[in-house]
N, CA, C, O and the ligand as a Tripos MOL2 file, in Angstrom:
@<TRIPOS>MOLECULE
protein
  229   227    58     0     0
PROTEIN
NO_CHARGES

@<TRIPOS>ATOM
      1 N         -11.4770    1.7730   -5.1980 N.3       1 MET1
      2 CA        -11.2890    2.1880   -3.8120 C.3       1 MET1
      3 C         -10.1900    3.2260   -3.7230 C.2       1 MET1
      4 O          -9.3590    3.3840   -4.6170 O.2       1 MET1
      5 N         -10.2260    3.9290   -2.5950 N.am      2 LYS2
      6 CA         -9.2370    4.9640   -2.3780 C.3       2 LYS2
      7 C          -8.2740    4.5690   -1.2900 C.2       2 LYS2
      8 O          -8.6400    3.8850   -0.3340 O.2       2 LYS2
      9 N          -7.0530    4.9990   -1.4390 N.am      3 GLY3
     10 CA         -6.0620    4.7770   -0.4220 C.3       3 GLY3
     11 C          -5.1980    6.0070   -0.2820 C.2       3 GLY3
     12 O          -5.0580    6.7850   -1.2250 O.2       3 GLY3
     13 N          -4.6030    6.1920    0.9180 N.am      4 LYS4
     14 CA         -3.8130    7.3560    1.0980 C.3       4 LYS4
     15 C          -2.3740    6.9020    1.5120 C.2       4 LYS4
     16 O          -2.2020    6.0960    2.4250 O.2       4 LYS4
     17 N          -1.3770    7.4420    0.8170 N.am      5 CYS5
     18 CA          0.0030    7.1460    1.1190 C.3       5 CYS5
     19 C           0.3700    7.6870    2.4850 C.2       5 CYS5
     20 O           0.1610    8.8710    2.7510 O.2       5 CYS5
     21 N           0.9240    6.8360    3.3780 N.am      6 PRO6
     22 CA          1.3260    7.3210    4.7110 C.3       6 PRO6
     23 C           2.5970    8.1690    4.6520 C.2       6 PRO6
     24 O           2.9460    8.8570    5.6120 O.2       6 PRO6
     25 N           3.2670    8.1080    3.5290 N.am      7 GLY7
     26 CA          4.5220    8.8880    3.4090 C.3       7 GLY7
     27 C           4.2640   10.3350    2.9960 C.2       7 GLY7
     28 O           4.7620   11.2720    3.6210 O.2       7 GLY7
     29 N           3.4750   10.5010    1.9290 N.am      8 CYS8
     30 CA          3.2830   11.8490    1.3860 C.3       8 CYS8
     31 C           1.8140   12.3000    1.4690 C.2       8 CYS8
     32 O           1.4870   13.4220    1.0820 O.2       8 CYS8
     33 N           0.9290   11.4230    1.9730 N.am      9 PHE9
     34 CA         -0.5010   11.7230    2.1380 C.3       9 PHE9
     35 C          -1.2170   11.9720    0.8340 C.2       9 PHE9
     36 O          -2.2710   12.6070    0.8150 O.2       9 PHE9
     37 N          -0.6630   11.4830   -0.2540 N.am     10 PHE10
     38 CA         -1.3280   11.5760   -1.5460 C.3      10 PHE10
     39 C          -2.4180   10.4980   -1.5760 C.2      10 PHE10
     40 O          -2.1890    9.3500   -1.1960 O.2      10 PHE10
     41 N          -3.6120   10.8990   -2.0370 N.am     11 GLU11
     42 CA         -4.7200    9.9730   -2.1160 C.3      11 GLU11
     43 C          -4.8900    9.5250   -3.5710 C.2      11 GLU11
     44 O          -4.8750   10.3490   -4.4850 O.2      11 GLU11
     45 N          -5.0510    8.2230   -3.7760 N.am     12 PHE12
     46 CA         -5.1570    7.7200   -5.1310 C.3      12 PHE12
     47 C          -6.0840    6.4900   -5.1780 C.2      12 PHE12
     48 O          -6.3930    5.8710   -4.1600 O.2      12 PHE12
     49 N          -6.5060    6.1740   -6.4010 N.am     13 ASP13
     50 CA         -7.4180    5.0450   -6.5980 C.3      13 ASP13
     51 C          -6.6520    3.7240   -6.6900 C.2      13 ASP13
     52 O          -5.5770    3.6370   -7.2840 O.2      13 ASP13
     53 N          -7.2530    2.6980   -6.0760 N.am     14 ILE14
     54 CA         -6.6780    1.3490   -6.1460 C.3      14 ILE14
     55 C          -7.7720    0.3910   -6.6350 C.2      14 ILE14
     56 O          -8.9510    0.5700   -6.3310 O.2      14 ILE14
     57 N          -7.3680   -0.6070   -7.3820 N.am     15 VAL15
     58 CA         -8.3820   -1.5900   -7.8700 C.3      15 VAL15
     59 C          -9.1080   -2.2220   -6.6990 C.2      15 VAL15
     60 O          -8.5260   -2.4540   -5.6400 O.2      15 VAL15
     61 N         -10.3900   -2.4980   -6.9040 N.am     16 ASP16
     62 CA        -11.2370   -3.0230   -5.8370 C.3      16 ASP16
     63 C         -10.8230   -4.3750   -5.2950 C.2      16 ASP16
     64 O         -11.0620   -4.6850   -4.1280 O.2      16 ASP16
     65 N         -10.1940   -5.1880   -6.1540 N.am     17 ASP17
     66 CA         -9.8610   -6.5310   -5.7160 C.3      17 ASP17
     67 C          -8.4230   -6.6530   -5.1960 C.2      17 ASP17
     68 O          -7.8510   -7.7420   -5.2070 O.2      17 ASP17
     69 N          -7.8450   -5.5460   -4.7440 N.am     18 VAL18
     70 CA         -6.4990   -5.5860   -4.1830 C.3      18 VAL18
     71 C          -6.5230   -6.4890   -2.9220 C.2      18 VAL18
     72 O          -7.5120   -6.5350   -2.1900 O.2      18 VAL18
     73 N          -5.4290   -7.1820   -2.7040 N.am     19 MET19
     74 CA         -5.3550   -8.1460   -1.6060 C.3      19 MET19
     75 C          -4.5600   -7.5670   -0.4170 C.2      19 MET19
     76 O          -3.6500   -6.7600   -0.6010 O.2      19 MET19
     77 N          -4.9180   -7.9890    0.7780 N.am     20 ILE20
     78 CA         -4.1470   -7.6520    1.9650 C.3      20 ILE20
     79 C          -2.7260   -8.2300    1.7780 C.2      20 ILE20
     80 O          -2.5650   -9.3820    1.3730 O.2      20 ILE20
     81 N          -1.7510   -7.4510    2.0640 N.am     21 GLY21
     82 CA         -0.3710   -7.8960    1.9110 C.3      21 GLY21
     83 C           0.2510   -7.5560    0.5510 C.2      21 GLY21
     84 O           1.4490   -7.7330    0.3300 O.2      21 GLY21
     85 N          -0.5970   -7.0680   -0.3420 N.am     22 GLU22
     86 CA         -0.1030   -6.6850   -1.6520 C.3      22 GLU22
     87 C           0.7410   -5.4240   -1.5770 C.2      22 GLU22
     88 O           0.4600   -4.5260   -0.7830 O.2      22 GLU22
     89 N           1.7880   -5.3580   -2.4150 N.am     23 ILE23
     90 CA          2.6480   -4.1780   -2.4260 C.3      23 ILE23
     91 C           2.2600   -3.2850   -3.5940 C.2      23 ILE23
     92 O           2.1660   -3.7320   -4.7370 O.2      23 ILE23
     93 N           2.0360   -2.0120   -3.2820 N.am     24 ILE24
     94 CA          1.6900   -1.0530   -4.3160 C.3      24 ILE24
     95 C           2.6410    0.1230   -4.2100 C.2      24 ILE24
     96 O           3.0250    0.5370   -3.1160 O.2      24 ILE24
     97 N           3.0130    0.6530   -5.3680 N.am     25 GLU25
     98 CA          3.9180    1.7930   -5.3740 C.3      25 GLU25
     99 C           3.0920    3.0730   -5.4070 C.2      25 GLU25
    100 O           2.1840    3.2280   -6.2240 O.2      25 GLU25
    101 N           3.4260    3.9750   -4.5090 N.am     26 CYS26
    102 CA          2.7500    5.2790   -4.4790 C.3      26 CYS26
    103 C           3.0240    6.0060   -5.7930 C.2      26 CYS26
    104 O           4.1830    6.1650   -6.1770 O.2      26 CYS26
    105 N           1.9740    6.4500   -6.4900 N.am     27 PRO27
    106 CA          2.1850    7.1300   -7.7550 C.3      27 PRO27
    107 C           2.7920    8.5290   -7.6000 C.2      27 PRO27
    108 O           3.2170    9.1390   -8.5810 O.2      27 PRO27
    109 N           2.8270    9.0120   -6.4030 N.am     28 ASP28
    110 CA          3.3620   10.3810   -6.1770 C.3      28 ASP28
    111 C           4.8160   10.3490   -5.7090 C.2      28 ASP28
    112 O           5.6760   10.9830   -6.3200 O.2      28 ASP28
    113 N           5.0960    9.6110   -4.6250 N.am     29 CYS29
    114 CA          6.4610    9.6270   -4.0870 C.3      29 CYS29
    115 C           7.2210    8.3350   -4.3590 C.2      29 CYS29
    116 O           8.4030    8.2290   -4.0330 O.2      29 CYS29
    117 N           6.5450    7.3470   -4.9560 N.am     30 ALA30
    118 CA          7.1570    6.0950   -5.4200 C.3      30 ALA30
    119 C           7.7260    5.1950   -4.3530 C.2      30 ALA30
    120 O           8.5580    4.3330   -4.6390 O.2      30 ALA30
    121 N           7.2790    5.3900   -3.1070 N.am     31 ILE31
    122 CA          7.6870    4.4150   -2.0730 C.3      31 ILE31
    123 C           6.7700    3.1820   -2.1720 C.2      31 ILE31
    124 O           5.6710    3.2610   -2.7210 O.2      31 ILE31
    125 N           7.2280    2.0680   -1.6450 N.am     32 GLN32
    126 CA          6.4840    0.8090   -1.6940 C.3      32 GLN32
    127 C           5.5430    0.7510   -0.5110 C.2      32 GLN32
    128 O           5.9580    0.9400    0.6330 O.2      32 GLN32
    129 N           4.2740    0.4900   -0.7850 N.am     33 LEU33
    130 CA          3.2560    0.4560    0.2800 C.3      33 LEU33
    131 C           2.6370   -0.9250    0.3420 C.2      33 LEU33
    132 O           2.3150   -1.5160   -0.6880 O.2      33 LEU33
    133 N           2.4700   -1.4420    1.5550 N.am     34 GLU34
    134 CA          1.8000   -2.7210    1.7440 C.3      34 GLU34
    135 C           0.3710   -2.4770    2.2120 C.2      34 GLU34
    136 O           0.1100   -1.6610    3.0960 O.2      34 GLU34
    137 N          -0.5380   -3.2120    1.5920 N.am     35 VAL35
    138 CA         -1.9610   -3.1190    2.0140 C.3      35 VAL35
    139 C          -2.1500   -3.8660    3.3010 C.2      35 VAL35
    140 O          -1.9370   -5.0770    3.3480 O.2      35 VAL35
    141 N          -2.5490   -3.1670    4.3630 N.am     36 VAL36
    142 CA         -2.7190   -3.8310    5.6580 C.3      36 VAL36
    143 C          -4.2080   -3.9380    6.0540 C.2      36 VAL36
    144 O          -4.5560   -4.7200    6.9380 O.2      36 VAL36
    145 N          -5.0530   -3.1770    5.4210 N.am     37 GLU37
    146 CA         -6.4730   -3.2370    5.7890 C.3      37 GLU37
    147 C          -7.3150   -2.7470    4.6500 C.2      37 GLU37
    148 O          -6.9470   -1.8270    3.9180 O.2      37 GLU37
    149 N          -8.4780   -3.3960    4.5140 N.am     38 LYS38
    150 CA         -9.4850   -2.9640    3.5210 C.3      38 LYS38
    151 C         -10.7810   -2.7450    4.2570 C.2      38 LYS38
    152 O         -11.2240   -3.6100    5.0130 O.2      38 LYS38
    153 N         -11.3830   -1.6210    4.0510 N.am     39 ASN39
    154 CA        -12.7280   -1.4210    4.6510 C.3      39 ASN39
    155 C         -13.5370   -0.5580    3.7130 C.2      39 ASN39
    156 O         -13.0700   -0.2080    2.6290 O.2      39 ASN39
    157 N         -14.7140   -0.2180    4.1070 N.am     40 ASN40
    158 CA        -15.6340    0.5120    3.2410 C.3      40 ASN40
    159 C         -15.1200    1.9080    2.9230 C.2      40 ASN40
    160 O         -15.4790    2.5120    1.9120 O.2      40 ASN40
    161 N         -14.2680    2.4010    3.8160 N.am     41 GLY41
    162 CA        -13.7000    3.7410    3.6230 C.3      41 GLY41
    163 C         -12.5540    3.7550    2.6700 C.2      41 GLY41
    164 O         -12.1770    4.8130    2.1660 O.2      41 GLY41
    165 N         -11.9770    2.5860    2.4010 N.am     42 GLY42
    166 CA        -10.8650    2.5320    1.5040 C.3      42 GLY42
    167 C          -9.7780    1.5880    1.9760 C.2      42 GLY42
    168 O         -10.0290    0.6490    2.7310 O.2      42 GLY42
    169 N          -8.5690    1.8550    1.5180 N.am     43 ILE43
    170 CA         -7.4220    0.9860    1.7580 C.3      43 ILE43
    171 C          -6.5250    1.6490    2.8150 C.2      43 ILE43
    172 O          -6.3290    2.8640    2.8010 O.2      43 ILE43
    173 N          -5.9970    0.8490    3.7100 N.am     44 VAL44
    174 CA         -5.0320    1.3610    4.6730 C.3      44 VAL44
    175 C          -3.6490    0.7740    4.3260 C.2      44 VAL44
    176 O          -3.4890   -0.4380    4.1830 O.2      44 VAL44
    177 N          -2.6800    1.6560    4.2000 N.am     45 PHE45
    178 CA         -1.3250    1.2410    3.8120 C.3      45 PHE45
    179 C          -0.3640    1.3730    4.9480 C.2      45 PHE45
    180 O          -0.5710    2.1350    5.8920 O.2      45 PHE45
    181 N           0.7140    0.5960    4.8350 N.am     46 GLU46
    182 CA          1.8520    0.7550    5.6760 C.3      46 GLU46
    183 C           3.0860    0.8030    4.7490 C.2      46 GLU46
    184 O           3.1030    0.1580    3.7010 O.2      46 GLU46
    185 N           4.0670    1.5370    5.1300 N.am     47 VAL47
    186 CA          5.2680    1.5650    4.3000 C.3      47 VAL47
    187 C           5.9550    0.1970    4.3190 C.2      47 VAL47
    188 O           6.2820   -0.3150    5.3900 O.2      47 VAL47
    189 N           6.1690   -0.3820    3.1720 N.am     48 ALA48
    190 CA          6.7920   -1.7080    3.0890 C.3      48 ALA48
    191 C           8.3200   -1.5480    3.2320 C.2      48 ALA48
    192 O           8.9130   -0.5800    2.7560 O.2      48 ALA48
    193 N           8.9280   -2.5360    3.9050 N.am     49 HIS49
    194 CA         10.3460   -2.5230    4.0850 C.3      49 HIS49
    195 C          11.0050   -3.6220    3.2820 C.2      49 HIS49
    196 O          11.5140   -4.5950    3.8370 O.2      49 HIS49
    197 N          10.9920   -3.4590    1.9750 N.am     50 LEU50
    198 CA         11.4100   -4.5250    1.0760 C.3      50 LEU50
    199 C          12.8910   -4.8360    1.2050 C.2      50 LEU50
    200 O          13.2870   -5.9890    1.0330 O.2      50 LEU50
    201 N          13.7300   -3.8330    1.5050 N.am     51 GLU51
    202 CA         15.1630   -4.0620    1.5900 C.3      51 GLU51
    203 C          15.5250   -5.0050    2.7290 C.2      51 GLU51
    204 O          16.5400   -5.7000    2.6800 O.2      51 GLU51
    205 N          14.6710   -5.0190    3.7650 N.am     52 GLU52
    206 CA         14.9280   -5.8600    4.9440 C.3      52 GLU52
    207 C          14.2560   -7.2300    4.8000 C.2      52 GLU52
    208 O          14.4050   -8.1080    5.6500 O.2      52 GLU52
    209 N          13.5280   -7.3810    3.7240 N.am     53 GLU53
    210 CA         12.7210   -8.6010    3.5440 C.3      53 GLU53
    211 C          13.5600   -9.8830    3.5680 C.2      53 GLU53
    212 O          14.5900   -9.9780    2.8990 O.2      53 GLU53
    213 N          13.1090  -10.8480    4.3360 N.am     54 ASP54
    214 CA         13.7310  -12.1850    4.3210 C.3      54 ASP54
    215 C          12.7200  -13.1030    3.6520 C.2      54 ASP54
    216 O          11.6650  -13.3960    4.2140 O.2      54 ASP54
    217 N          13.0430  -13.5420    2.4740 N.am     55 TRP55
    218 CA         12.0710  -14.3380    1.7010 C.3      55 TRP55
    219 C          11.9730  -15.7850    2.2170 C.2      55 TRP55
    220 O          11.0690  -16.5240    1.8260 O.2      55 TRP55
    221 N          12.8810  -16.1730    3.0710 N.am     56 GLY56
    222 CA         12.8130  -17.4710    3.6940 C.3      56 GLY56
    223 C          12.9300  -18.6540    2.7730 C.2      56 GLY56
    224 O          12.3090  -19.6900    3.0100 O.2      56 GLY56
    225 N          13.7300  -18.5200    1.7050 N.am     57 GLU57
    226 CA         13.8750  -19.6430    0.7880 C.3      57 GLU57
    227 C          15.2640  -20.2710    0.8320 C.2      57 GLU57
    228 O          15.5300  -21.2310    0.1090 O.2      57 GLU57
    229 ZN          3.4620    8.7190   -1.4410 Zn       58 ZN58
@<TRIPOS>BOND
     1     1     2 1
     2     2     3 1
     3     3     4 2
     4     3     5 am
     5     5     6 1
     6     6     7 1
     7     7     8 2
     8     7     9 am
     9     9    10 1
    10    10    11 1
    11    11    12 2
    12    11    13 am
    13    13    14 1
    14    14    15 1
    15    15    16 2
    16    15    17 am
    17    17    18 1
    18    18    19 1
    19    19    20 2
    20    19    21 am
    21    21    22 1
    22    22    23 1
    23    23    24 2
    24    23    25 am
    25    25    26 1
    26    26    27 1
    27    27    28 2
    28    27    29 am
    29    29    30 1
    30    30    31 1
    31    31    32 2
    32    31    33 am
    33    33    34 1
    34    34    35 1
    35    35    36 2
    36    35    37 am
    37    37    38 1
    38    38    39 1
    39    39    40 2
    40    39    41 am
    41    41    42 1
    42    42    43 1
    43    43    44 2
    44    43    45 am
    45    45    46 1
    46    46    47 1
    47    47    48 2
    48    47    49 am
    49    49    50 1
    50    50    51 1
    51    51    52 2
    52    51    53 am
    53    53    54 1
    54    54    55 1
    55    55    56 2
    56    55    57 am
    57    57    58 1
    58    58    59 1
    59    59    60 2
    60    59    61 am
    61    61    62 1
    62    62    63 1
    63    63    64 2
    64    63    65 am
    65    65    66 1
    66    66    67 1
    67    67    68 2
    68    67    69 am
    69    69    70 1
    70    70    71 1
    71    71    72 2
    72    71    73 am
    73    73    74 1
    74    74    75 1
    75    75    76 2
    76    75    77 am
    77    77    78 1
    78    78    79 1
    79    79    80 2
    80    79    81 am
    81    81    82 1
    82    82    83 1
    83    83    84 2
    84    83    85 am
    85    85    86 1
    86    86    87 1
    87    87    88 2
    88    87    89 am
    89    89    90 1
    90    90    91 1
    91    91    92 2
    92    91    93 am
    93    93    94 1
    94    94    95 1
    95    95    96 2
    96    95    97 am
    97    97    98 1
    98    98    99 1
    99    99   100 2
   100    99   101 am
   101   101   102 1
   102   102   103 1
   103   103   104 2
   104   103   105 am
   105   105   106 1
   106   106   107 1
   107   107   108 2
   108   107   109 am
   109   109   110 1
   110   110   111 1
   111   111   112 2
   112   111   113 am
   113   113   114 1
   114   114   115 1
   115   115   116 2
   116   115   117 am
   117   117   118 1
   118   118   119 1
   119   119   120 2
   120   119   121 am
   121   121   122 1
   122   122   123 1
   123   123   124 2
   124   123   125 am
   125   125   126 1
   126   126   127 1
   127   127   128 2
   128   127   129 am
   129   129   130 1
   130   130   131 1
   131   131   132 2
   132   131   133 am
   133   133   134 1
   134   134   135 1
   135   135   136 2
   136   135   137 am
   137   137   138 1
   138   138   139 1
   139   139   140 2
   140   139   141 am
   141   141   142 1
   142   142   143 1
   143   143   144 2
   144   143   145 am
   145   145   146 1
   146   146   147 1
   147   147   148 2
   148   147   149 am
   149   149   150 1
   150   150   151 1
   151   151   152 2
   152   151   153 am
   153   153   154 1
   154   154   155 1
   155   155   156 2
   156   155   157 am
   157   157   158 1
   158   158   159 1
   159   159   160 2
   160   159   161 am
   161   161   162 1
   162   162   163 1
   163   163   164 2
   164   163   165 am
   165   165   166 1
   166   166   167 1
   167   167   168 2
   168   167   169 am
   169   169   170 1
   170   170   171 1
   171   171   172 2
   172   171   173 am
   173   173   174 1
   174   174   175 1
   175   175   176 2
   176   175   177 am
   177   177   178 1
   178   178   179 1
   179   179   180 2
   180   179   181 am
   181   181   182 1
   182   182   183 1
   183   183   184 2
   184   183   185 am
   185   185   186 1
   186   186   187 1
   187   187   188 2
   188   187   189 am
   189   189   190 1
   190   190   191 1
   191   191   192 2
   192   191   193 am
   193   193   194 1
   194   194   195 1
   195   195   196 2
   196   195   197 am
   197   197   198 1
   198   198   199 1
   199   199   200 2
   200   199   201 am
   201   201   202 1
   202   202   203 1
   203   203   204 2
   204   203   205 am
   205   205   206 1
   206   206   207 1
   207   207   208 2
   208   207   209 am
   209   209   210 1
   210   210   211 1
   211   211   212 2
   212   211   213 am
   213   213   214 1
   214   214   215 1
   215   215   216 2
   216   215   217 am
   217   217   218 1
   218   218   219 1
   219   219   220 2
   220   219   221 am
   221   221   222 1
   222   222   223 1
   223   223   224 2
   224   223   225 am
   225   225   226 1
   226   226   227 1
   227   227   228 2
@<TRIPOS>SUBSTRUCTURE
     1 MET1         2 RESIDUE 1 A MET
     2 LYS2         6 RESIDUE 1 A LYS
     3 GLY3        10 RESIDUE 1 A GLY
     4 LYS4        14 RESIDUE 1 A LYS
     5 CYS5        18 RESIDUE 1 A CYS
     6 PRO6        22 RESIDUE 1 A PRO
     7 GLY7        26 RESIDUE 1 A GLY
     8 CYS8        30 RESIDUE 1 A CYS
     9 PHE9        34 RESIDUE 1 A PHE
    10 PHE10       38 RESIDUE 1 A PHE
    11 GLU11       42 RESIDUE 1 A GLU
    12 PHE12       46 RESIDUE 1 A PHE
    13 ASP13       50 RESIDUE 1 A ASP
    14 ILE14       54 RESIDUE 1 A ILE
    15 VAL15       58 RESIDUE 1 A VAL
    16 ASP16       62 RESIDUE 1 A ASP
    17 ASP17       66 RESIDUE 1 A ASP
    18 VAL18       70 RESIDUE 1 A VAL
    19 MET19       74 RESIDUE 1 A MET
    20 ILE20       78 RESIDUE 1 A ILE
    21 GLY21       82 RESIDUE 1 A GLY
    22 GLU22       86 RESIDUE 1 A GLU
    23 ILE23       90 RESIDUE 1 A ILE
    24 ILE24       94 RESIDUE 1 A ILE
    25 GLU25       98 RESIDUE 1 A GLU
    26 CYS26      102 RESIDUE 1 A CYS
    27 PRO27      106 RESIDUE 1 A PRO
    28 ASP28      110 RESIDUE 1 A ASP
    29 CYS29      114 RESIDUE 1 A CYS
    30 ALA30      118 RESIDUE 1 A ALA
    31 ILE31      122 RESIDUE 1 A ILE
    32 GLN32      126 RESIDUE 1 A GLN
    33 LEU33      130 RESIDUE 1 A LEU
    34 GLU34      134 RESIDUE 1 A GLU
    35 VAL35      138 RESIDUE 1 A VAL
    36 VAL36      142 RESIDUE 1 A VAL
    37 GLU37      146 RESIDUE 1 A GLU
    38 LYS38      150 RESIDUE 1 A LYS
    39 ASN39      154 RESIDUE 1 A ASN
    40 ASN40      158 RESIDUE 1 A ASN
    41 GLY41      162 RESIDUE 1 A GLY
    42 GLY42      166 RESIDUE 1 A GLY
    43 ILE43      170 RESIDUE 1 A ILE
    44 VAL44      174 RESIDUE 1 A VAL
    45 PHE45      178 RESIDUE 1 A PHE
    46 GLU46      182 RESIDUE 1 A GLU
    47 VAL47      186 RESIDUE 1 A VAL
    48 ALA48      190 RESIDUE 1 A ALA
    49 HIS49      194 RESIDUE 1 A HIS
    50 LEU50      198 RESIDUE 1 A LEU
    51 GLU51      202 RESIDUE 1 A GLU
    52 GLU52      206 RESIDUE 1 A GLU
    53 GLU53      210 RESIDUE 1 A GLU
    54 ASP54      214 RESIDUE 1 A ASP
    55 TRP55      218 RESIDUE 1 A TRP
    56 GLY56      222 RESIDUE 1 A GLY
    57 GLU57      226 RESIDUE 1 A GLU
    58 ZN58       229 GROUP 0 **** ****
């Protein structure tokens, strides 16, 4: 599947069995991207905010 980085608009291949909520690093600008949607057209990403993450443990 294809996905496009919302930060740098670089388009890249992602494994077909990627899960919603999974974090992927953009191969171009290296920001962390969260998978928010999967459809026939590809993957939709949102920039992940890992530094603000509250793991709740
Ligand atoms: Zn990028």
